[in-house]
C-alpha positions as CSV (number, residue, x, y, z in Angstrom):
1,X,0.0,0.0,0.0
2,X,1.4,3.4,-0.9
3,X,1.7,6.0,1.8
4,X,0.2,9.0,0.1
5,X,0.3,11.2,3.2
6,X,4.1,11.5,3.4
7,X,6.2,13.8,1.2
8,X,7.9,10.9,-0.4
9,X,5.9,8.0,-1.9
10,X,7.1,4.8,-0.3
11,X,5.8,1.3,-1.1
12,X,5.1,-0.3,2.2
13,X,4.3,-3.7,0.7
14,X,7.9,-4.5,-0.4
15,X,9.5,-7.0,1.9
16,X,12.6,-5.8,3.8
17,X,15.8,-6.3,1.9
18,X,14.1,-6.6,-1.5
19,X,14.7,-3.7,-3.8
20,X,12.3,-2.9,-6.6
21,X,13.1,-0.7,-9.5
22,X,11.1,2.5,-9.7
23,X,8.7,2.6,-12.6
24,X,10.5,5.4,-14.6
25,X,13.6,3.2,-14.8
26,X,11.6,0.3,-16.1
27,X,10.0,2.6,-18.7
28,X,13.4,3.8,-19.8
29,X,14.8,0.3,-20.1
30,X,11.7,-0.8,-22.2
31,X,12.0,2.3,-24.4
32,X,15.7,1.7,-25.0
33,X,15.0,-1.9,-25.8
34,X,12.4,-1.0,-28.3
35,X,14.7,1.7,-29.9
36,X,17.6,-0.8,-30.2
37,X,15.3,-3.4,-31.7
38,X,13.9,-1.0,-34.3
39,X,17.4,0.3,-35.2
40,X,18.8,-3.2,-35.6
41,X,15.7,-4.3,-37.6
42,X,16.0,-1.3,-39.9
43,X,19.7,-2.0,-40.5
44,X,18.9,-5.6,-41.3
45,X,16.1,-4.6,-43.7
46,X,18.3,-2.0,-45.5
47,X,21.1,-4.6,-45.8
48,X,18.7,-7.2,-47.2
49,X,17.3,-4.7,-49.7
50,X,20.8,-3.6,-50.7
51,X,22.0,-7.1,-51.2
52,X,18.9,-8.0,-53.2
53,X,19.5,-5.0,-55.4
54,X,23.1,-6.0,-55.9
55,X,21.8,-9.4,-57.0
56,X,20.0,-7.7,-59.9
57,X,16.6,-7.8,-58.3
58,X,14.1,-5.1,-59.3
59,X,13.5,-2.2,-57.0
60,X,10.1,-3.4,-55.8
61,X,11.4,-6.9,-55.2
62,X,14.4,-5.5,-53.2
63,X,12.0,-3.4,-51.1
64,X,9.9,-6.4,-50.5
65,X,12.9,-8.5,-49.4
66,X,14.0,-5.7,-47.1
67,X,10.5,-5.4,-45.6
68,X,10.4,-9.1,-45.1
69,X,13.8,-9.1,-43.3
70,X,12.7,-6.2,-41.1
71,X,9.5,-7.9,-40.1
72,X,11.3,-11.2,-39.5
73,X,13.8,-9.4,-37.2
74,X,11.1,-7.7,-35.2
75,X,9.1,-11.0,-34.9
76,X,12.2,-12.9,-33.7
77,X,12.9,-10.3,-31.0
78,X,9.3,-10.4,-29.9
79,X,9.4,-14.2,-29.7
80,X,12.7,-14.2,-27.8
81,X,11.3,-11.6,-25.3
82,X,8.2,-13.6,-24.7
83,X,10.2,-16.7,-24.1
84,X,12.5,-15.0,-21.7
85,X,9.6,-13.3,-19.9
86,X,8.1,-16.7,-19.0
87,X,11.3,-17.9,-17.3
């Protein structure tokens, strides 16, 4: 239960000796994880499109390959995150 009458909000339900991360830190970590995932997925998609174009694929085909690589990367990260969250 939160003590809302004091100047500082303290969580009185946390057992002694157990530390919990404040919510803003969790939000920052989640935001950074999402940002890193999108940056890596974008780089993978661009690389796949570039390599497809170097392989004499048409521009629409290269874009489709890049988009498929981007979506596969994001899907893989989501599956890994879900698997780790259940541990």
